[in-house]
DSSP file (Angstrom, degrees, kcal/mol; ACC not computed):
  #  RESIDUE AA STRUCTURE BP1 BP2  ACC     N-H-->O    O-->H-N    N-H-->O    O-->H-N    TCO  KAPPA ALPHA  PHI   PSI    X-CA   Y-CA   Z-CA
    1    1 A M              0   0    0      0, 0.0     2,-0.5     0, 0.0    10,-0.2   0.000 360.0 360.0 360.0 137.2    0.0    0.0    0.0
    2    2 A I  E     -A   10   0A   0      8,-2.5     8,-2.2     0, 0.0     2,-0.7  -0.979 360.0-161.0-119.6 124.4    1.3    3.4   -0.9
    3    3 A I  E     +A    9   0A   0     -2,-0.5     6,-0.2     6,-0.2     3,-0.1  -0.917  14.2 172.6-106.7 112.7   -0.1    6.5    0.9
    4    4 A S        -     0   0    0      4,-0.9     2,-0.3    -2,-0.7    -1,-0.1   0.661  69.9  -7.6 -94.2 -17.4    0.6    9.6   -1.1
    5    5 A S  S    S-     0   0    0      3,-1.1    -1,-0.2     1,-0.0     3,-0.0  -0.950  81.5 -89.2-160.6 176.3   -1.5   12.0    1.0
    6    6 A L  S    S+     0   0    0     -2,-0.3    -1,-0.0     1,-0.2     3,-0.0   0.838 125.8  35.9 -62.2 -32.9   -3.9   11.8    3.9
    7    7 A W  S    S+     0   0    0      1,-0.1     2,-0.6    -3,-0.0    -1,-0.2   0.657 105.6  73.0 -97.5 -18.0   -6.9   11.4    1.6
    8    8 A E        +     0   0    0     31,-0.0    -3,-1.1     2,-0.0    -4,-0.9  -0.878  55.0 177.1-108.1 119.7   -5.4    9.3   -1.2
    9    9 A V  E     -A    3   0A   0     -2,-0.6     2,-0.5    -6,-0.2    -6,-0.2  -0.980  10.5-166.2-121.9 129.2   -4.8    5.6   -0.6
   10   10 A K  E     +A    2   0A   0     -8,-2.2    -8,-2.5    -2,-0.5     2,-0.4  -0.970  18.7 169.4-114.1 122.8   -3.5    3.3   -3.3
   11   11 A M        -     0   0    0     -2,-0.5     2,-0.4   -10,-0.2    -2,-0.0  -0.995  23.9-154.9-138.5 139.5   -3.7   -0.4   -2.4
   12   12 A K        +     0   0    0     -2,-0.4     2,-0.3    24,-0.0    -2,-0.0  -0.939  42.1 112.9-110.8 134.8   -3.3   -3.6   -4.3
   13   13 A G        -     0   0    0     -2,-0.4     2,-0.3    23,-0.0    23,-0.1  -0.878  58.0 -50.9-170.4-158.2   -5.1   -6.7   -3.0
   14   14 A N        -     0   0    0     -2,-0.3     2,-0.4    21,-0.2    21,-0.4  -0.750  28.3-163.4-105.1 147.0   -7.8   -9.3   -3.6
   15   15 A M        -     0   0    0     -2,-0.3     2,-0.3    19,-0.1    19,-0.2  -0.993  15.3-160.3-126.5 122.7  -11.4   -8.9   -4.5
   16   16 A N  E     -B   33   0B   0     17,-2.6    17,-3.0    -2,-0.4     2,-0.5  -0.789  13.2-136.7-105.6 145.1  -13.6  -11.9   -3.9
   17   17 A K  E     -B   32   0B   0     -2,-0.3     2,-0.3    15,-0.2    15,-0.2  -0.891  29.9-175.1 -98.7 128.3  -17.0  -12.7   -5.4
   18   18 A A  E     -B   31   0B   0     13,-3.2    13,-2.3    -2,-0.5     2,-0.2  -0.909  26.4-112.7-125.3 149.2  -19.4  -14.0   -2.8
   19   19 A D  E     -B   30   0B   0     -2,-0.3     2,-1.2    11,-0.2    11,-0.3  -0.569  28.5-123.1 -76.9 143.6  -22.9  -15.4   -3.0
   20   20 A N    >   +     0   0    0      9,-3.3     3,-0.5    -2,-0.2    -1,-0.1  -0.742  34.0 177.4 -88.1  93.6  -25.6  -13.3   -1.3
   21   21 A S  T 3  S+     0   0    0     -2,-1.2     2,-0.6     1,-0.3    -1,-0.2   0.787  75.9  48.9 -73.0 -29.0  -27.0  -15.9    1.1
   22   22 A K  T 3  S+     0   0    0     -3,-0.1    -1,-0.3     2,-0.0     2,-0.3  -0.503  85.6 175.6-108.3  62.7  -29.5  -13.6    2.8
   23   23 A R    <   -     0   0    0     -2,-0.6     2,-0.1    -3,-0.5     6,-0.1  -0.491  19.7-151.1 -79.2 131.9  -31.0  -12.2   -0.4
   24   24 A E    >   -     0   0    0     -2,-0.3     3,-1.0     4,-0.1    -1,-0.0  -0.371  39.0 -92.4 -86.0 174.8  -33.9   -9.8   -0.5
   25   25 A I  T 3  S+     0   0    0      1,-0.3    -2,-0.0    -2,-0.1    -1,-0.0   0.906 125.7  32.7 -58.4 -46.3  -36.4   -9.7   -3.4
   26   26 A N  T 3  S+     0   0    0      2,-0.0    -1,-0.3     0, 0.0     2,-0.1   0.272  97.2 115.5 -96.3  11.2  -34.5   -7.0   -5.3
   27   27 A S  S <  S-     0   0    0     -3,-1.0     2,-0.1     1,-0.1    -4,-0.1  -0.413  70.4-105.3 -82.2 156.0  -31.0   -8.0   -4.2
   28   28 A D        -     0   0    0      1,-0.1    -4,-0.1    -2,-0.1    -1,-0.1  -0.432  22.6-125.7 -72.9 153.4  -28.2   -9.2   -6.5
   29   29 A K  S    S+     0   0    0     -2,-0.1    -9,-3.3   -10,-0.1     2,-0.3   0.817  89.8   7.0 -68.8 -31.2  -27.4  -12.9   -6.4
   30   30 A S  E     -B   19   0B   0    -11,-0.3    19,-0.5    -9,-0.0     2,-0.3  -0.905  63.5-166.5-145.5 171.0  -23.7  -12.1   -5.6
   31   31 A Y  E     -B   18   0B   0    -13,-2.3   -13,-3.2    -2,-0.3     2,-0.4  -0.965  26.3-108.9-153.6 163.9  -21.4   -9.3   -4.9
   32   32 A Y  E     -BC  17  47B   0     15,-3.5    15,-2.8    -2,-0.3     2,-0.4  -0.791  31.7-166.2 -96.3 142.9  -17.7   -8.5   -4.7
   33   33 A Q  E     +BC  16  46B   0    -17,-3.0   -17,-2.6    -2,-0.4     2,-0.3  -0.994  12.2 165.4-132.1 141.1  -16.1   -8.0   -1.3
   34   34 A T  E     - C   0  45B   0     11,-1.8    11,-3.0    -2,-0.4     2,-0.5  -0.988  28.9-133.3-149.2 154.3  -12.7   -6.5   -0.5
   35   35 A L  E     + C   0  44B   0    -21,-0.4     2,-0.3    -2,-0.3     9,-0.2  -0.952  30.6 177.7-112.1 124.0  -10.9   -5.2    2.6
   36   36 A V  E     - C   0  43B   0      7,-2.8     7,-3.1    -2,-0.5     2,-0.6  -0.924  29.6-132.9-128.5 152.1   -9.1   -1.9    2.3
   37   37 A W  E     - C   0  42B   0     -2,-0.3     5,-0.2     5,-0.2    -2,-0.0  -0.919  16.0-168.3 -99.5 120.4   -7.1    0.4    4.5
   38   38 A N        -     0   0    0      3,-2.4     4,-0.1    -2,-0.6    -1,-0.1   0.279  56.1 -90.4 -96.4  12.0   -8.3    4.0    4.1
   39   39 A G  S    S+     0   0    0      2,-0.2     3,-0.1     1,-0.0    -2,-0.0   0.185 121.6  36.0 101.4 -16.0   -5.5    5.6    6.0
   40   40 A A  S    S+     0   0    0      1,-0.5     2,-0.3     0, 0.0    -1,-0.0   0.574 121.5   9.1-133.8 -39.5   -7.3    5.5    9.3
   41   41 A I  S    S-     0   0    0     -5,-0.0    -3,-2.4     2,-0.0    -1,-0.5  -0.945  72.6-102.1-143.1 162.4   -9.3    2.3    9.6
   42   42 A W  E     -C   37   0B   0     -2,-0.3     2,-0.4    -5,-0.2    -5,-0.2  -0.724  40.2-167.7 -83.1 136.5   -9.9   -1.0    7.7
   43   43 A E  E     -C   36   0B   0     -7,-3.1    -7,-2.8    -2,-0.4     2,-0.6  -0.985  18.1-141.7-128.3 138.3  -13.1   -1.0    5.7
   44   44 A T  E     -C   35   0B   0     -2,-0.4     2,-0.5    -9,-0.2    -9,-0.2  -0.877  20.8-157.6 -93.9 126.4  -15.0   -3.9    4.0
   45   45 A L  E     -C   34   0B   0    -11,-3.0   -11,-1.8    -2,-0.6     2,-0.5  -0.911   6.0-163.4-107.0 130.5  -16.4   -2.8    0.7
   46   46 A L  E     -C   33   0B   0     -2,-0.5     2,-0.4   -13,-0.2   -13,-0.2  -0.968  13.8-175.3-113.0 120.0  -19.4   -4.7   -0.9
   47   47 A I  E     -C   32   0B   0    -15,-2.8   -15,-3.5    -2,-0.5     2,-0.1  -0.963  14.1-141.8-125.5 127.6  -19.8   -4.0   -4.6
   48   48 A T     >  -     0   0    0     -2,-0.4     4,-2.1   -17,-0.2   -17,-0.1  -0.303  30.5-106.5 -80.4 168.4  -22.6   -5.2   -6.8
   49   49 A D  H  > S+     0   0    0    -19,-0.5     4,-1.9     1,-0.2     5,-0.1   0.895 121.7  52.6 -60.7 -40.7  -22.1   -6.3  -10.5
   50   50 A G  H  > S+     0   0    0      1,-0.2     4,-1.8     2,-0.2    -1,-0.2   0.893 108.6  49.4 -63.0 -40.5  -23.8   -3.1  -11.6
   51   51 A E  H  > S+     0   0    0      1,-0.2     4,-2.6     2,-0.2    -1,-0.2   0.875 107.8  54.7 -66.4 -36.9  -21.4   -1.0   -9.6
   52   52 A M  H  X S+     0   0    0     -4,-2.1     4,-2.8     2,-0.2     5,-0.2   0.881 105.3  53.4 -64.0 -37.4  -18.4   -2.9  -11.0
   53   53 A V  H  X S+     0   0    0     -4,-1.9     4,-2.1     2,-0.2    -1,-0.2   0.939 112.5  43.7 -61.0 -46.8  -19.6   -2.1  -14.5
   54   54 A R  H  X S+     0   0    0     -4,-1.8     4,-2.2     2,-0.2    -2,-0.2   0.888 113.7  51.0 -66.2 -39.4  -19.7    1.6  -13.7
   55   55 A I  H  X S+     0   0    0     -4,-2.6     4,-2.2     2,-0.2    -2,-0.2   0.929 111.9  46.4 -63.3 -45.8  -16.3    1.4  -11.9
   56   56 A R  H  X S+     0   0    0     -4,-2.8     4,-2.2     1,-0.2    -2,-0.2   0.887 111.3  52.0 -65.7 -38.5  -14.7   -0.3  -14.8
   57   57 A A  H  X S+     0   0    0     -4,-2.1     4,-1.8    -5,-0.2    -1,-0.2   0.905 110.1  49.1 -63.7 -41.0  -16.2    2.2  -17.3
   58   58 A R  H  X S+     0   0    0     -4,-2.2     4,-1.5     2,-0.2    -2,-0.2   0.910 110.8  49.7 -65.1 -41.8  -14.8    5.1  -15.2
   59   59 A A  H  < S+     0   0    0     -4,-2.2     6,-0.2     1,-0.2    -1,-0.2   0.885 109.0  53.2 -63.5 -37.9  -11.4    3.5  -15.1
   60   60 A E  H >< S+     0   0    0     -4,-2.2     3,-0.6     1,-0.2    -1,-0.2   0.876 109.6  47.9 -64.7 -37.2  -11.4    3.0  -18.9
   61   61 A K  H 3< S+     0   0    0     -4,-1.8     2,-0.3     1,-0.2    -1,-0.2   0.766 115.6  45.8 -73.1 -25.8  -12.3    6.7  -19.4
   62   62 A N  T ><  +     0   0    0     -4,-1.5     3,-2.1     1,-0.2     4,-0.4  -0.487  66.4 157.3-116.8  59.4   -9.5    7.8  -17.0
   63   63 A G  G X   +     0   0    0     -3,-0.6     3,-1.0    -2,-0.3    -1,-0.2   0.754  67.9  65.0 -57.3 -28.3   -6.6    5.6  -18.2
   64   64 A D  G 3  S+     0   0    0      1,-0.2    -1,-0.3    -3,-0.2    -2,-0.1   0.666 102.9  49.0 -71.0 -14.5   -4.0    8.0  -16.7
   65   65 A M  G <  S+     0   0    0     -3,-2.1     2,-0.3    -6,-0.2    -1,-0.2   0.465  84.2 113.2-101.3  -3.4   -5.2    7.2  -13.2
   66   66 A V    <   -     0   0    0     -3,-1.0     2,-0.2    -4,-0.4    -3,-0.0  -0.530  62.9-134.1 -75.9 130.9   -5.3    3.4  -13.6
   67   67 A L        -     0   0    0     -2,-0.3    -2,-0.1     0, 0.0    -1,-0.1  -0.592  16.1-155.5 -82.6 145.2   -2.7    1.6  -11.4
   68   68 A Q        -     0   0    0     -2,-0.2     2,-0.1     0, 0.0     0, 0.0  -0.940  22.2-109.5-119.6 143.7   -0.6   -1.2  -12.9
   69   69 A P        -     0   0    0      0, 0.0     2,-0.1     0, 0.0   -57,-0.0  -0.440  32.5-124.6 -70.7 145.1    1.0   -4.0  -11.0
   70   70 A S     >  -     0   0    0     -2,-0.1     4,-2.1     1,-0.1     5,-0.2  -0.293  29.7-101.1 -77.6 171.1    4.8   -4.0  -10.6
   71   71 A W  H  > S+     0   0    0      1,-0.2     4,-2.4     2,-0.2     5,-0.1   0.857 126.1  54.4 -62.4 -33.6    7.0   -6.9  -11.7
   72   72 A L  H  > S+     0   0    0      2,-0.2     4,-2.8     1,-0.2     5,-0.2   0.903 105.7  51.5 -67.5 -40.8    7.2   -7.9   -8.1
   73   73 A D  H  > S+     0   0    0      2,-0.2     4,-2.2     1,-0.2    -2,-0.2   0.931 112.7  45.8 -58.1 -46.1    3.4   -8.0   -7.8
   74   74 A K  H  X S+     0   0    0     -4,-2.1     4,-2.0     2,-0.2    -2,-0.2   0.900 112.7  50.4 -64.3 -41.9    3.2  -10.2  -10.9
   75   75 A F  H  X S+     0   0    0     -4,-2.4     4,-1.2     2,-0.2    -2,-0.2   0.926 112.3  46.0 -62.7 -46.8    5.9  -12.5   -9.6
   76   76 A L  H  <>S+     0   0    0     -4,-2.8     5,-2.9     1,-0.2     3,-0.2   0.877 111.8  51.7 -66.0 -37.9    4.3  -12.9   -6.2
   77   77 A R  H ><5S+     0   0    0     -4,-2.2     3,-1.4     4,-0.3    -1,-0.2   0.867 103.1  59.4 -65.3 -35.8    0.9  -13.6   -7.8
   78   78 A W  H 3<5S+     0   0    0     -4,-2.0    -1,-0.2     1,-0.3    -2,-0.2   0.858 107.2  46.6 -60.6 -35.4    2.5  -16.2  -10.0
   79   79 A F  T 3<5S-     0   0    0     -4,-1.2    -1,-0.3    -3,-0.2    -2,-0.2   0.414 122.1-109.6 -85.5   0.8    3.5  -18.0   -6.8
   80   80 A G  T < 5       0   0    0     -3,-1.4    -3,-0.2    -4,-0.2    -2,-0.1   0.696 360.0 360.0  80.9  19.0    0.0  -17.6   -5.4
   81   81 A L      <       0   0    0     -5,-2.9    -4,-0.3    -6,-0.1    -5,-0.1   0.428 360.0 360.0 -97.6 360.0    1.1  -15.1   -2.7
């Protein structure tokens, strides 16, 4: 994790897709969950498929802000770490 300012946190990690076991009538069947450090506390983020579509579209429009994994990130992922 790299903290470039008090408000901006850049973190690389895992995002898991989980089934929504306690589903309401209008709820999604599944969601993405991830744990992030926001500079002060750990937060669990729950993101729906629709939100992921909007997030990916925004990242595509702002290519200069997209983070890329380093060679070390790729190497560690290759080993499953």
